[in-house]
PLY file of the C-alpha trace (Angstrom):
ply
format ascii 1.0
element vertex 98
property float x
property float y
property float z
element edge 97
property int vertex1
property int vertex2
end_header
-18.21 5.53 1.33
-15.98 4.61 -1.63
-15.50 0.98 -2.38
-11.85 -0.15 -1.48
-9.79 -3.38 -1.86
-6.42 -4.88 -1.07
-3.51 -3.97 -3.38
-3.25 -7.77 -4.19
-6.84 -8.11 -5.28
-6.79 -4.90 -7.37
-3.47 -5.82 -9.08
-5.14 -9.18 -9.98
-8.36 -7.59 -11.03
-6.47 -5.24 -13.46
-4.32 -8.12 -14.90
-1.17 -6.32 -13.57
1.98 -8.45 -14.07
3.27 -6.94 -10.67
3.56 -8.08 -7.06
2.10 -6.29 -4.21
5.73 -5.97 -2.86
6.84 -4.33 -6.09
3.82 -2.12 -6.26
4.47 -0.99 -2.53
8.11 -0.22 -3.29
7.07 1.88 -6.24
4.52 3.73 -3.86
7.12 4.34 -1.30
9.27 5.89 -3.93
6.47 8.07 -5.05
5.73 9.15 -1.40
2.31 7.66 -1.39
3.18 4.99 1.11
5.39 4.87 4.17
6.82 2.25 6.43
5.91 2.25 10.17
6.80 0.16 13.03
5.20 -1.02 16.24
6.30 -3.12 19.09
5.77 -7.03 18.60
2.91 -8.34 20.90
4.57 -11.74 20.66
8.37 -11.01 21.08
9.36 -8.30 23.71
11.90 -5.84 22.23
11.11 -6.70 18.54
9.66 -4.31 16.14
7.04 -5.19 13.22
6.87 -3.17 10.22
3.68 -2.21 8.36
2.80 0.22 5.60
0.69 3.18 6.02
-0.78 5.71 3.14
0.81 8.98 3.46
-1.32 12.42 3.10
-0.54 12.19 -0.64
-1.40 8.63 -0.68
-4.94 9.21 0.76
-6.02 10.34 -2.53
-5.85 6.85 -3.57
-6.98 4.98 -0.49
-7.49 4.68 3.22
-5.77 3.23 6.17
-7.78 0.69 7.74
-7.06 -0.50 11.32
-5.84 -4.01 11.30
-8.23 -6.13 13.43
-5.46 -8.45 14.43
-3.08 -5.73 15.38
-4.69 -2.71 16.85
-2.83 0.60 16.18
-1.52 -0.83 12.89
-3.06 -0.07 9.48
-3.47 -1.85 6.36
-3.83 0.38 3.19
-6.80 -0.23 1.09
-7.32 1.35 -2.30
-10.16 2.82 -3.93
-11.32 0.76 -6.82
-12.55 3.51 -8.93
-9.33 5.30 -8.97
-6.96 2.30 -8.88
-6.31 2.36 -12.57
-4.61 6.03 -12.21
-2.66 4.71 -9.32
-1.49 1.60 -11.32
-0.25 3.99 -14.12
1.73 5.97 -11.52
3.19 2.70 -10.04
4.15 1.49 -13.62
5.79 4.88 -14.46
7.68 4.66 -11.29
9.00 1.20 -11.87
9.89 2.03 -15.71
11.78 5.00 -14.52
13.89 2.86 -12.17
14.59 0.38 -15.08
15.55 2.78 -17.87
0 1
1 2
2 3
3 4
4 5
5 6
6 7
7 8
8 9
9 10
10 11
11 12
12 13
13 14
14 15
15 16
16 17
17 18
18 19
19 20
20 21
21 22
22 23
23 24
24 25
25 26
26 27
27 28
28 29
29 30
30 31
31 32
32 33
33 34
34 35
35 36
36 37
37 38
38 39
39 40
40 41
41 42
42 43
43 44
44 45
45 46
46 47
47 48
48 49
49 50
50 51
51 52
52 53
53 54
54 55
55 56
56 57
57 58
58 59
59 60
60 61
61 62
62 63
63 64
64 65
65 66
66 67
67 68
68 69
69 70
70 71
71 72
72 73
73 74
74 75
75 76
76 77
77 78
78 79
79 80
80 81
81 82
82 83
83 84
84 85
85 86
86 87
87 88
88 89
89 90
90 91
91 92
92 93
93 94
94 95
95 96
96 97
């Protein structure tokens, strides 16, 4: 199995001056990440949002089940292809600011 890590850790390791929130927004725009909802276990009638990799996004990582919230995923990214993904993220961000 390929080694994976969280977006926050990988951004730090690559010295990216970018937040996980900013990277996630770019990946949603690229169609690599989607936002899903699940009912809150704590508050009846409330929905909690979480992120999941799309079919295209699975080229760059895996959706791990969140142990604290069964049925909810937490994206983890392949360490060996993260530089490629970071290039795509930066291109998307730059395209929005041009």
